[in-house]
C-alpha positions in Angstrom: 0.0 0.0 0.0 1.3 3.4 -1.0 1.7 6.1 1.7 -0.7 8.9 1.4 0.7 12.4 1.3 -1.1 15.6 2.4 0.0 18.9 1.0 -1.1 22.1 2.8 -1.1 25.4 0.9 -0.9 28.8 2.8 -3.4 31.3 1.5 -3.2 34.8 3.2 -6.5 36.0 4.6 -7.7 39.0 2.6 -10.6 40.1 4.9 -10.8 42.5 7.8 -8.7 41.5 10.8 -10.4 41.0 14.1 -8.4 41.5 17.3 -9.5 39.1 20.1 -9.6 40.2 23.7 -9.1 37.9 26.6 -11.4 38.8 29.5 -10.3 38.3 33.1 -12.8 36.0 34.8 -15.3 37.6 37.1 -14.2 35.6 40.1 -10.6 36.7 39.7 -11.7 40.4 39.4 -13.9 40.1 42.5 -11.3 38.4 44.6 -8.6 40.9 43.6 -10.9 43.9 44.3 -11.8 42.5 47.7 -8.2 41.9 48.6 -7.2 45.4 47.6 -10.1 46.9 49.5 -9.0 45.0 52.6 -5.4 46.1 52.3 -6.5 49.7 51.9 -8.9 49.5 54.8 -6.2 48.0 57.1 -3.6 50.6 56.0 -6.0 53.5 56.6 -7.0 52.1 60.0 -3.4 51.6 61.1 -2.5 55.2 59.9 -5.4 56.6 62.0 -4.4 54.6 65.0 -0.9 55.9 64.8 -2.1 59.5 64.4 -4.5 59.1 67.4 -1.6 57.7 69.5 0.6 60.6 68.5 -2.1 63.1 69.5 -2.5 61.3 72.9 1.2 61.4 73.5 1.3 65.1 72.5 -1.8 65.9 74.7 -3.6 67.5 71.8 -7.3 67.0 72.7 -8.8 68.7 69.6 -6.8 66.6 67.1 -7.7 63.5 69.2 -11.4 64.2 69.0 -11.3 64.8 65.3 -9.3 61.7 64.6 -11.4 59.5 66.9 -14.5 60.7 65.0 -12.9 59.4 61.7 -11.8 56.2 63.5 -15.4 55.3 64.4 -16.1 54.5 60.8 -13.5 51.7 61.0 -14.8 50.1 64.2 -18.6 50.0 63.7 -18.5 46.4 62.6 
């Protein structure tokens, strides 16, 4: 039996080119957004705690009251 041969011929495409876009899965988008939100939340909370402690050490009551009002948003959980 004779071997069969296949010959491929390259014909360039003459139509309009379409650029495909790969979408990021929704689960990955959601988890990354939640992770970034948690990181920002913890960083802002830590920064406020340091500022409150500094105002306590300095004895500045007005700054302490203003910062503690902002800090209440972080502990209402």
